[in-house]
Structure formats: C-alpha cells, structure tokens
Residue, then its C-alpha position, 0 to 999 in steps of 0.5 A: m923424263d924423256c921424249e926421245s924417239g922410240p928407236v933411240r929409246l929401244g936401242l938403249a933398252g936392248q943394251l940395258a936389258a942384256e946387262l940387267g936381265g930384262t927384255a927391251g919390251q919390259a924396259h921401255e914399254l910405254p905406260a898406258g895413259g889417257d888421250g894422245g899418249r898422256g901418261s908416257a912422259e918421264m923426267g927429262a921429257g924435253v931436256l934432250a930435245h931442247d938442251g941436248q946432251s954433251g960432255t962428261p960430268v966433271p966431279g965438283d969439289a964436294t962429294q957427290t952421291e949417285g942416284v937414278d930416276v925411273s918410270a914405267h919405261q924401265g919396268n921391273v928394275a934390278w935394284s941390286t945391280l944398281w946398288a952394286g954399281g954405287v947408286r944410293w938413292a932413287y926417285t920413281k915416277a908416281t903420277e902424272g896430271t890426275y889421270y895416270q899412275n905408274t904401273s911399275f910403282t910398287q916394284q920400283y919404289n919398294g924395290s929401291y928401299d929394300v936394297g938399302m937405298i933412300r927413295g922418293s917419288y915424283h909427279f910429272a906436272t901437266p898444268d894444262t889439265t887441272g890445277g896445281a893443288t888438285q894435282a898435288n892431292y892426286f900425287v900425295d894420294h897415289g904414292g907421293g906421301w912422306s914419312r919420317d923414317g929416314r929413308t923417304l925423300p920429299g916428293v918432287l914436282d917435275i915441271e918442264w917442257n910439255p911433251y904433248g903440246a905447247a912448251c908452257y902448257g898454254k900458260t903465261q909466265s905469271g900463270m905458271v908461277t901461280w900454278i906451281r905455287d898452288f902445287l907446292t903449297q898444297y903438297r906442304a899442307r898435306t905432308g909437312r914437307d917442301a917439295v923438290i922442284y925438278t926443272a931445266t934453266s932454259w924451260w924455267t926462264q921461258c915459262t916462269g920468267n926466271y922466277g926466283g921466289f921458290a928458292a928459299a924453301n924448295p930444293l932444286w933438282i937441275a936437269r942438264y946433260a953436260a959436263d956441269p950443271g951450268t947456270l941455275p934458275a934465279g934464286w938458287d945459289y946451289y943445286t941439291m940434285w943434278q940429272y946429268t945424263s939420260t944415257g947412264p951406264t945402268v938403267g934409268d936417268h942418272d943423277k948426282f946428289n950435291g953432298a955425301l950420303d949423310r946429306v941425302q939422309a938429312l933431306a930425308n929426315g927433313 
C-alpha cells in the first residue's frame, strides 16, 4: 500500500519497531518477488506519490470503527498492541498478480483473528501481467477465500497506480473496466461474495474514465490521506472503508469503517 522511498519507510519502521517490539528490518523488509521488484507493492502504493497526505481526519456524524491493513513490509505484527489501541478489523495482503504470496500472511491473517479482530485479505492487482479472472483464482487459492464464520470479511481488489510502470498498466479505460469486471465476476463465482474495491478517486478517474457500474454490488474502500474522504468515484454514494493515513500511530496503514462494529460484522456475514 505504498511506494514511498526506502529512507522514509525505514525511518517510520524504526519508530514503530520501538513501540511494538520488533526491528526496523522486520517491520519493512521488502518481500521477495519476481522481476523488477514485483511483489513489494502494498495497498496505497501510489496514493502518497500522486495525491499526497495532508490534514487530520475529522470524524463524521456516524460512528466509525478503526482498522489497519498490513503486508509483508510489517512482518510479524503485534496484534495485541493494536487491539489495545482500539483496532477492531484488519486486512492482510495475500497475493499480487499470479507470482507473489505474502510470506507473513499466516501470522498476520491468523494473528488478527486470534486477538478478536474481524479480518480479511486483499489482492494487489497487476492488470499488465495476467487476466482478471486468472488473478481472482490465484487470490482465492492463496488466502483470498471467504467463510461465513462472522469474523471473515470479503476479499479486496486493490486496484491503483502501477508501482512498476505506467499508471494504468498500459490499458485503455474500457480495457481496465473489462479487466476489473473479469476479476469481480470470477471472485463472486468462487466465493459467493462480491469483492470490495480499494482505489483512489483520481486513479479511478484516470484509468477507468470514472466508471460507475460496480457501485451497486461492490463496497468501496476509498484511499485519501486527508481530513475527509473527498469526492468519491462515480456511482458510490458512500464509502464502506476509508484508508486515511499511511503514517498512523501504530503499525500498518490506518483505516476507518463507516459504521459501528456491528456493521463490520454485517459485512463479514454477507
């Protein structure tokens, strides 16, 4: 979820390691990936670079529930510390493309569950490498499944700036919409759930032409590091989740669920 420079990430890692009992190397060790550093992307990979970060989130009228998202950059996460800090839900990166699986997935995905959180997993999309349906299958086969246990959230399609090349992965706007549709259709066929879409309004506008056709079925996780979520992509009247900072008070990117804990549970239950 970010493509900041190494020195910035490692500076933050040192601070977080002191809080959470790890080391800077453990907190932000780049995961082994394919060619050209592939595999190292995390949710929000291009948000800081393209949209920046400013302002302190202002609570909305509705109750919001704190969450985090993590990847191999965070290594072994001190979930009990996050729980004590009020975090009640978490998403873990499971896969990227069809070439990478998060080496810390088991500790992160099970660890969040074990302390009482409602948890889910996300897939970092690379539409320039393989088709949408193929990547949906890879995701489901490697941690992206869903079960009606009341504690597992539907999978997330993380679709945003390409950290390895052209922002829109070399696709036309209509081609990108088709790729996304193929992923979402196959994910639903495999799991019975509609995937959540994580994106930023500026990327969505640039790379899909601000397509509004997914809003009826797929919950929106909006990325905007500012005082409020800002203008949402076409079709969505409200966001379900909001990634509001990449420099939260504890490890991982921090997020707000647009509702009380019972609404998080409702999403888990489908």
